[in-house]
MITOR-824784 format. One record per atom (N, C-alpha, C): x, y, z. Coordinates in steps of 0.1 Angstrom, whole numbers, plus 5000, padded with zeros to 4 digits. Layout:
N
XYZ;...
This chain:
468
484648895092;483248935089;482948915074;481748865071;481348835057;480248925054;480148965041;478949045037;477648975041;476749045047;475548985052;475448985067;476648985074;476648985088;476149115094;476349225086;475849355091;474649395082;473549425087;472349455079;472649595072;472149605060;472249725053;471349835060;471649955058;470850065063;469450055057;468450095064;467050095058;467050165045;466350115035;466350175022;465850315022;464850345031;464350485031;465350575037;466150525047;467150615053;468250645043;468650545035;469650565025;469150665014;467950645010;467350725000;467250875005;466950895018;466951025023;468251095023;469351015027;470651065027;471151105012;470851015003;471151044989;470551174984;469251184987;468451304983;469051434989;469451425002;470051545009;471351575003;472251485000;473551504994;473351564980;472451504972;472251564959;471751704959;470951734969;470451874970;471651964975;472451924984;473452014990;474752024981;475051914974;476251914966;476051924951;474851914947;474551934933;475351834924;476051884914;476751794905;477851724911;478251754924;479351684931;478851564938;477551534938;476951414943;476451334931;477051224928;476751144916;476151014919;475150984912;474450854913;474450764901;475150814890;475150744878;475850604880;475350504873;475850374875;477350364872;477850424861;479250424857;480150474868;479750584874;480550644885;480550554897;479450504901;479350414912;480150284910;480150234898;480950114895;482450144896;482750264891;484250304892;484650304906;483850334915;484150354929;483850224937;483550114931;483149994938;484249904941;485449924936;486549844938;487849914936;488949854941;490249914939;490949824928;492249804929;493049734919;493349584923;492649544933;492949404938;491949304931;491449214939;490549114934;489349174928;488749104919;487549154911;486249144919;486349174932;485149184940;484749334940;483449354942;482949494942;481849504952;481549634956;480449664964;480049804960;478849814955;478349934949;477850034959;478450164960;477950264968;476650314962;475850384971;474550434966;474750574960;475850644964;476150774958;477650804961;478250884952;479650924953;479651074954;480251124965;480251264967;481751314967;481951434961;483251494960;483351624969;483751614981;483851734990;485151814986;485151944991;486352024988;487052075001;486552035013;487152075025;486751995037;487352025048;487151945060;485651955064;485052075064;483752095069;482752025060;482952015047;482051945038;482151795041;483351735044;483451595048;482651575061;482851665070;482151655083;480651655081;480151745073;478651755070;478151625064;478851565055;478451435049;478451325060;479451315068;479551215079;478451235089;478151355093;477051385103;475751335097;475551355085;474251315078;474151155079;475251095075;475350945075;475150885089;475850955099;475750915113;474350915118;473651015115;472251025119;471350925114;471650875101;470850775094;471450635095;472550625101;473250495102;473650435088;474050525079;474350485066;475850475065;476450365059;477850345058;478550455050;479850485054;480650585047;481950515043;482350535031;483650475026;484450585019;485650605024;486550705018;487250645006;487450724996;488050684983;489150784979;490250734975;491350824970;491350824954;492250734949;492250704935;492050564932;491750484942;491350344939;492450244936;493650274942;494850184940;494950074951;494050074960;494249974971;493949834966;494449734973;494549594968;493749494976;493249524987;492649424996;491149454998;490449514988;489049544989;488649654998;489649745001;489349855011;488249945007;487949964994;487050064990;485650004986;485549874986;484249814982;483149854992;482049904988;480949934996;480049814998;480549725006;479849595007;478449595013;478149705020;476749735025;476149855019;476649895007;476150015001;476650135009;475850255008;476250375015;476850485007;477550575013;478050695007;479650675005;480050694993;481450694990;481950844989;482850874998;483451014998;484751004990;484651064978;485851074970;486651194973;487851184978;488651294983;489651354972;489451304960;490451344950;490451494946;489351564949;489251704947;489751794959;490051724970;490751794981;492251764978;492851844969;494151814964;495151934965;495052004975;495952124977;497152084986;498252134982;499452134992;499252265000;498952245013;498552365021;499752445027;500852375029;502052445035;503352365032;504452425029;505752365028;506652445037;507152375047;508052435057;509452385054;510152445045;511452395040;512452385052;512452485061;513452495071;513252385082;511952335083;511652235093;511452095086;511652085073;511551965066;510251895068;509151975066;507851915067;506851995058;505651935056;504651995048;503251955053;502252025049;500851975052;500151975039;499351865036;498651845024;497251795027;496351825017;495051765018;495151615013;494151535017;494251395015;494251355001;493751434992;493651394978;494951424970;495951484976;497251504969;497851374967;498351354954;499051224952;500551244954;501251134956;502651144959;503451204948;503051184935;503751244924;503551394923;502251434926;501951574927;502751644937;502851584949;503651644960;505051664956;505651564950;507051584947;507251684935;506251694927;506351794916;506351934923;505451954933;505452084940;506652114948;507352014952;508552024960;509752064952;509652054938;510852084930;511252224932;512552244933;513152374936;513352404950;512852314959;513052334974;514252264979;514752164971;515752074976;515251964984;513951944985;513351844993;512551744985;512251624991;511351534984;510751444995;509651384990;508851284999;509151144993;509751065001;510350934995;509450814995;508350815002;507550695002;506950664988;507250544983;506850514969;506250374969;504950364970;504250234969;504150174955;504650254945;504550204931;503450284924;502150264929;501050344923;501150484927;500550574918;500550714922;499350734931;499450684943;498350684953;498250824959;497050854965;496850974973;497550954986;498051074992;498651075005;497651025016;496351065015;495451015024;495250865024;495150805012;495150665011;496350595016;497450655013;498750595018;498850595033;498350705040;498250705054;497250605060;496150595053;495050505058;495550355057;496350325048;496750185047;498150165052;498750265058;500150255063;501150205052;501050265041;501750225029;503250245031;504050165022;505450185023;506050175008;506650065005;507150054991;508650044990;509150084978;510550044975;511550124983;511250244988;512250314996;512150295011;511350205016;511050185030;512350145038;513150065031;514350015038;515250125043;515250245037;516050355042;515150465049;513950495043;513150605048;511950565057;511750435058;510650395066;509350395058;508250375065;506850365060;506150495063;504850495059;504050615063;503950625078;504050515086;504050525100;505150625106;506350615100;507450695104;507350835099;506650865089;506650985081;505451075082;504451035090;503251115093;503451175107;503451315107;503651385120;502351425126;501351435118;500051475124;498951465113;497651465118;496551445109;495351545112;494551565102;493251615105;492251505101;491351475110;490451355109;489051395111;488151345103;486651365106;486251235113;485751245125;485351135133;484051075128;483650955133;482350895128;481150975132;481251065142;480051145145;480151285139;481151305130;481251425122;482051545129;482851515139;483751615144;485051625136;485651745136;486951755129;487951775140;488951675141;489951685151;491351685145;492251735152;493651735148;494451655158;495351575152;496251495160;497651525157;498551505167;499951525164;500251675161;501351705154;501651845151;502951845143;503651955144;504951975136;506151935145;506051925157;507151885166;507651745162;508951715163;509451585159;509251485170;508851525182;508451425192;507451485202;506751405209;505751455219;505451335228;505251365241;504751275251;503351305256;502651385248;501351435253;500151345249;499751265258;498551185257;498751065247;497651005244;497650885235;498150925221;498850835215;499350865201;498250835191;497250925190;496150915181;496550915166;497650985163;498050995149;498350855144;499050775151;499450645146;498450545149;497350575156;496150485156;495350505143;495250625138;494550645126;495350605114;496650615114;497550565103;497450415103;496950365092;496750215090;495350165094;494450255098;493150215102;492150195091;492650225079;491850195066;490450255066;490350375071;489050445071;487950385080;488350295089;487350235098;487150315111;488050405114;487950485127;487650635124;487750675112;487550815108;488150835094;487850955089;488350985075;489451095076;490651055071;491751145071;491551245060;491651375064;491451485054;492651565051;493551575061;494851645060;495951575066;497151585061;498251505066;499551605068;500151605079;501451665081;502551565079;503451595070;504451495065;505851535068;506651445071;508151465072;508651465057;509551555055;510251565042;511751535043;512451515032;513851485033;514651575022;515851605025;516751665015;517051575004;517051634992;517451544980;518951504982;519251374980;520651334981;521451394971;522751414974;523651474965;523851384953;523851254955;524151154945;523151044946;522650994935;521850874934;522350784923;522350654926;522850564916;522150434917;521750374906;521050244906;521850134899;521650014904;522449904898;521649774898;521949684888;521249564887;522349454888;521949344896;522849234897;522049104896;522549014888;521748884886;522548764892;521748664896;522248554904;521848424898;522648314901;522348184895;521048124901;520648164913;519448104919;518948204930;517648184934;516948274943;517648284957;518148164961;518748164975;520048254975;520848254965;522048344964;521648484965;520548524958;520148664958;519648704972;518848614978;518348654991;519448655002;520348565001;521448565011;522348695009;522448744997;523148874995;522448985003;521148985002;520349095009;520449075024;520348955029;520548935043;521848985048;522948945041;524248995045;524449145045;523849205035;523949355034;523149425046;522049365049;521249425060;521949405074;522549285075;523249255088;524449345089;525049385078;526249465079;525949615080;524649645079;524149785080;524549875069;524649825057;524849905045;523549985042;523650125042;522450205041;521950215027;521550105021;521050105007;519650165007;519350254998;517950314997;516950224993;517250134983;516250044978;516949904975;516349794978;516749664973;515449594970;515349564957;514149494952;514649354945;513849254948;514149124942;513049084932;513449024921;512548964911;513048824908;512248724910;512648594907;512748574891;513248454887;513548434873;512248464864;511148414869;509848424861;509448574860;509548644871;509248784871;510148864862;511448834863;512448904854;512148874839;511848754836;511448714822;510248804818;509248814827;508048904823;508449044821;509349104830;509749244829;510549264816;511449174813;512249184801;511349194789;510349114788;509449114777;508449234776;507949264788;506949364789;507549504788;508649534795;509249664795;510449684786;510649584778;511749584768;513149614774;513449544784;514749554791;515849484784;516649554777;517649484768;518849444776;519449334773;520749294779;520649214792;519449184796;519349114809;518848964806;519148874816;518648744814;517548714824;516748604821;515648564830;516248484842;516948564851;517448504863;517048584875;517148524887;516848594899;517648724899;517048834902;517748964900;517449054912;518449134916;518349234926;518549374919;517649464923;517749604919;518149684931;519249764930;519649844941;519549994937;519350074948;519550224946;520350274958;521250364956;522150414966;521950564966;521750624978;521550774980;522650824990;523150944987;524051004997;525051094990;526251114995;527251194989;527851114978;528651174969;529351104958;530250994964;530951024974;531850924980;531150824988;530050864995;529250765002;528550664994;528050714982;527350624973;528350524967;529550574964;530550484958;530950374968;531150414981;531550324991;530450214993;529150264994;528050164996;528050064984;528150114972;528150034960;529249934960;530449974964;531549884964;531349764974;530849804986;530649704996;529549604991;528549654985;527349574981;527849484969;528649534960;529149454949;530049344954;530749364964;531649264970;530849154976;529849184983;528949084990;528249004979;527749064968;527048994958;527948904950;529248954948;530148864941;530548744948;530648754961;530948634970;529848524969;528648564965;527448474964;527048444950;527948474940;527748434926;527048534918;526948654923;526248764916;527048814904;526448864894;527148914882;527749054886;528549104877;529049234879;527849334878;527949444886;526849534886;526649604873;525449614869;525149694857;524549824862;525149944859;524850064865;523850154857;523050224864;522150324858;522250454866;523150534862;523450654869;522650784864;522250774852;521550894846;520050884851;519450994853;518050994858;517150914849;517250934836;516350854827;516550704827;517850664829;518050524831;517450464843;517650544854;517050494867;515450494866;514950594859;513450594858;512950474850;513650434839;513250324831;513350194840;514350184848;514550064856;513450054866;513150164874;512150154884;510750154878;510550204866;509250194860;508950044856;510049974852;509849834849;509549754862;510149794873;509749724886;508349754889;507949884888;506549924892;505549854883;505949824871;505049764861;505049604862;505649554873;505749414874;504349344874;503349404879;502049344879;501549324865;501649424857;501149424843;502049324835;503349324838;504249234831;503849084834;503449064847;503048924851;501748884844;500848974842;499548944835;499848914821;500848974815;501148944801;501748804799;502148734810;502648604809;501548504805;500348534809;499148454806;497948534803;497948584790;496848664786;495448604789;494548694794;493248644797;493048604812;494148584819;494148544833;494048674841;493548654853;493548754863;494648734874;494848824882;495948804892;495648894905;496148844916;496148924928;497548904935;497848994944;499148994950;499148964964;499948864969;500048844983;501048954989;501148955002;501949065008;502549025021;503348925021;503948875034;505248945037;505548955050;506749015055;507248935067;508548905067;509148825077;510448885082;510948845094;512248895098;513248865088;514248955086;515148935075;515948805076;516148745088;516848625089;516048505084;514748515083;513848405078;513448425063;513948535057;513448565044;513848455034;515048405034;515448295025;514548175027;514348135039;513448015042;512048035036;511548155039;510148175035;509948185020;510948245013;510848254999;511048124992;512048044997;512347914990;511147814993;510647815005;509447725007;508247764999;508047894997;506947944989;507147904975;508347924970;508647894956;508447744953;508947664963;508747514961;507247474961;506447544969;505047514969;504347554956;504747664951;504247714938;504547614927;505747564927;506247464917;505347334918;505147284930;504347164932;502947184927;502347304929;501047334925;500947364910;502047384903;502047424889;501447554886;501547644896;500947774895;501847884889;501347954879;502148064873;502048184883;503148214890;503148304901;504548364903;504848474896;506148544898;506248594912;507448614917;507748664930;508548794929;508148904936;508849024936;508849074951;509749164954;509749204969;510649314972;510249384983;511049494989;511949424999;512849344995;513449245004;514349305014;514749435013;515549505023;514849505036;513549495037;512849495050;512049365051;512349265043;511749135045;510349115038;509949215030;508549215024;508649165010;507749065007;507749014993;506248994989;506048984976;504748964970;504848844960;503848764960;503648664950;502448704942;502648714929;501548754920;500848624914;499748594920;499048464917;498148484905;498448424894;497548424882;496548314883;495348344879;494248244879;493248274868;492448174865;491348184855;490148244862;489848374859;488748444865;487348384862;487248304851;486048234848;485848104854;486848064862;486847934869;486847944884;485747944891;485647964905;486647864913;486747744908;487647644915;489047694914;489447744902;490847794901;491147914910;490148004910;490348114920;490448064934;489647974938;489647924952;491047864955;491547784945;492947734947;493947844949;493847944941;494848054942;494648124956;493448144960;493148204973;493748124985;493547994983;494147904993;495647904994;496247924982;497747934982;498148064989;497348174987;497648304993;497548295009;496548215013;496348205028;497548125033;498048025026;499147945031;500448025032;500548115022;501748205023;501648295035;500448355038;500248435049;500648355062;500048235063;500348155075;501748115077;502448095066;503848065066;504648175072;504348295067;505048415072;504748435087;503448425091;503148435105;503948335114;503948215109;504648105117;506148135118;506748215109;508148255110;508348385117;507348425124;507548555132;507248675124;506548665112;506248775104;504848815104;504348875093;502948925092;502348895079;501048885079;500248855067;500248975057;500649095062;500649215053;501749315058;502649335049;503749435052;503349575048;502349585038;502049725033;500649735027;500049625022;498749645015;497649665025;497749615037;496649625047;495749505047;494849505056;493949395058;492749395049;492049515048;490849525040;489849425044;489249355033;488249255036;488749115033;489949105028;490448975024;491348905034;491848975044;492848915053;492348915068;491048915070;490448925083;490848795091;490748675084;491048555091;492548555094;493448595085;494848605088;495148695100;494448805101;494648895112;494448825125;493348755126;493048675138;494148575141;494648505131;495748405133;497048475137;497248595133;498448665136;498448725150;497248785154;497248865166;496448795177;495748695175;495048625185;494048705193;494148695207;493248775215;493448925214;494548965209;494749115208;493649175198;493049085189;492049135180;490849185188;490549125200;489449165209;489649315213;490949355215;491149495219;490949585206;491349535195;491049615182;489549635181;488749525183;487349545182;486749645192;487349645204;486949745214;487249885209;488349905203;488750035198;487750075187;487449985178;486550015167;485150055173;484649985183;483350015188;483350145196;484550175203;484650305210;484550425201;485350415189;485350525180;484050525171;483550415168;482550405158;481450305162;480650345173;479750245178;478650205169;478350295159;477250255149;477850175137;479150155137;479750075126;479450125112;479550265111;479350315097;480550345089;481750345096;482950375089;483550255082;483450245069;484050135061;483750005067;482549965070;482149845077;482649725069;483049615076;483449495070;484949485067;485649585071;487149585068;487949585081;489149545079;490249565089;490149485101;489049495108;488849415121;487549345120;487549215124;486249135123;485349195134;484049175131;483049215141;483149125154;
C-alpha cells in the first residue's frame, strides 16, 4: 500500500478530534510543529508522516478514550514509544492522532518466585532491568536501542541475546490491549502454558500497532547467571567466521550471544569506539552465561571450533566494564558505519535465513555489494541466522537512494529464496510490504482478513504491516 491509497479523514472530523483531545488532556495534547515533527518518524529511513496531534495518556482508560474518539470520527491512530523503530512504523502517513505511551512507564508487579513481571508499555528495557536489581532476575531481550517494552512487543523484537533467550514472541506471557473500537481487553496470563481459545497474545505481538494498542505486558524473567564472560575472535575471511558459527549451532553449544562484524564494520567500530588492539578483520563477539564450570566448558569448545577454522586466540572480557565496552561498541555499529562516510545517510536491512544457508547468503550479499561499489558494512546476530547490511547512500541524490533501496530488496529476496525471511526482527512497517507478499504469497490474504476483522475502519496505524 502506498500513501494516497487510503483517503485522509475529513479535515473537519480531524479538527473536531484535535479540539476534543486538547480540551480533555490539556497540556498533554500537543500540536506544536516541533513535537509533531519529532513523532513523525523513527530511526530508519528519512521518510516522515506528520500527525495532527500528539497525546500523552497515563493509563489504559485514557488510551481507550482517545481510541473511541478516533473510531467515531474515522481518524487514524498511531502508537509511539521512544521512536527507535526502523521501518517507518510510526510515520503518520495519513495524519491522525499519535498516542505517545512514554508516560505510561510504571513497573506494575514483579513476581520473583514465578519469574515474571507486569509493566506498562512505556517502560524501557533498561529501566526494567534497573528496577530488577536486587531481585536476582533480569530481562534479557536486547535489541540494542533502549526501546520501550510496548514497542518491542509490537515489532516482535529480539537482538543479541535471542540465540539463547528467544525473542519477544517467547517472552510475552500476556497483554492488555486497547482494541480499535476502544475496548480494553486482556490476553494470556501468568500461567506458563494454556490451551484456552485462540492465542491472541501472539497475534498482537508483532502486529505493529495495526490491530490494537498494547498498553501493558506480562513478561517472562530469568535468573541472573552465576558467571558471564565475553570473548572476541578474529578470522582471515568472512566464510571462516560464519562456518564457525554454523558448527557451534549444530553442536548445540548454548552460547548466549554470537555477533558477527565483517572487516569493514570492524574497521568502523575500531575507529569510532576506540577499540584498541584489534584488526579490521571479520570478527565474532561471543558471550557465555551459566555456572563458572559451564561457562568455561562452553568457551573451550567454542575456541576449539574457531581455531580449526583459522580463528585467532580468544581475547577475553570478563569484567563487567570490559563487557559493557565491547557490547556498547557493537550497539553503536550504526553510528560507526555513518562515520565511514560523513554526510551520507544509511538504513539497515534485516534478513534472516536457516543457519545452514547463512554462509551462502552472506557471501553472495558481500559479492554483490563489492560489484556495486557500495559502502555497506555487515553485522549480524548470526547465532540465529539474522544479519544486517548497513547501506550508506547520498541523501541528496534520489538516484543513489533508489539504488540502495534496490539492493535492500535484492537482499530480502535472496533470503526468502533460501528459505528465510525479509525481516528477522525489525518488522515490516511501510518499507517491506512487497517483500511480505513475496515471502507469504496467498497467506497475505488471510492477514488482510484478520486486519479487516479487528479494524474494519482501518484506523490503526494504516499503511503498515499488511497491504490493503
